[in-house]
N, C-alpha and C positions, 0 to 999 in steps of 0.2 A: 576630486579624484585622488585617491591615495596612490602614491608612487613609490615603488621600491626598485632600486637599480641593482643589477647583478653583473658579474663578469659574463662576457659573451665571447664565444670562440668560433662560431659558425662563420668563417671567413667569407664564403660565397654570399651569404645573406647580408653580412655587413657591407660588402662591396656593392650589392644590388641597391641597398638603401642610399649609400653615399653617391653612387652614380645617378640615382633618381633625383638626388638633391643637387646635382651638378658639382660634386666635390671629387677631388682626386683620390685614386685608389692605388697608385703605384707604391711599391715597397711595403705593402701590408702583409708581411709574412709571419706575423705573430712572433716576432723575434723576442728575445728575453726582456728587452727594455720596453716593449710596446704592449700595452694592456687596453682592452676594449671593455666598456661597461655600457649597459643600456637597459631598456625595458622591452619585454616581450608581452604581447597580448594575443591570446589564442595561437600560441607558438610562432607568431610573426614578430620580427624585430621592428618596433615602431620608433625607437630613439636609440642613438648610440653616440658615444664620445670615445676618442682615442687618447691615450695618455702615454707619452713616451718619456720614461723616467731616466734621467742622466745625472746621477749623483744628487746634488742639492738643487738642481734645476730640472725642469720638465717642460715638455712641449705639449700643449693641448692640440689635438688634431681632430679635425672633422667632426664638429658637433652637428648632428643631423637628426631631424625629427620628420617622420612621415607626414605628408600633406594633410591627411585627415586628423592628425593629432596636434597640429600647430595652433598657436594662440591660446593654449591652456597652461602655459608656464612650465611645460616639461623641459624645454631647452634650458631655461634659467636654473631649474632644479638639477638638471644634469650637469651643468657647469659647476654648480655649488658642490655636488657630489664629487666631481673630479678634483676640485680644490681640496676638499676634506680628505679624500683618498691619498692625494699627493702629499699633503701635510703629514698624514699618518705614516708615510714611507720616508720621511725625513726631507722632503722637498721644501725649500725656502722661497723659491721664486718660480713662477710659471710664465711661459712665453707662448705666444700664438702668432700665426700669420693670417691675415685676412685681406681680401680684395673688396668685400662689400658689406662687412658686418662691423665696421669700426664703431658706429654709434651704439650698436647692441652691446658690444663688449665694454665700451666706455661706461655705459650705465651699470655694468657689473663690477666696476672698479679697476678695469684695465686701462693702462695709459700707453700711448704711442712712445716708442723709444727708437733710437737710431740703430740701424743694423751694425754700425761700427762698434757698439758696446756689448753685443751679444756674446755670451760665453762660448768658448771654442767647442764644447760638446754639442751645443745647440747648432752652432754654425756648421758643424760637420755632418749634421743629419741630412739625408736626402730631401726631406721635406723642405728644409731651409735652403739648401744649396742648389737643388735642381728641380724639384717638383713644383713648388709655388713660384709664380712669376716674380720677377725682380721688382715689380711695382706693388707687390703685396706689402701691406703695412705690418710692421712688427710691433706687437703690444706685449706688455708684461704686467705682472701683479705680484707684489710681495705677499707671502702667506704669513698669517700669525704664528707665533712660536707655540 
């Protein structure tokens, strides 16, 4: 399956997919630093990733793939797309929080890091400070120059 990801701005549809995947949807107001990319099939969003860019760091938010499209490598390609997009915008390091996908992201090159070393811009996001539970693991990945 050939996959091309594009910017997505239909907030209600993004929220519906995220909620269907059990992911948080608070603070998703399409603010200047938050971008959504994904795949639509027959005008329905089947995959989405949020990317909150904060200078040289960024937070990957809510990678979600609709149930009928899982197991086809879409999520992995979506994360790779987010990484490339972030790098093209000058991001040097990506962060994410997860409660149940540690092994998945580890296989994609992300490593667990202490919350004590997170940059202030990431720490000050609502995703980091209030939305994700305190037991969520923080992971990061250096992007190639």
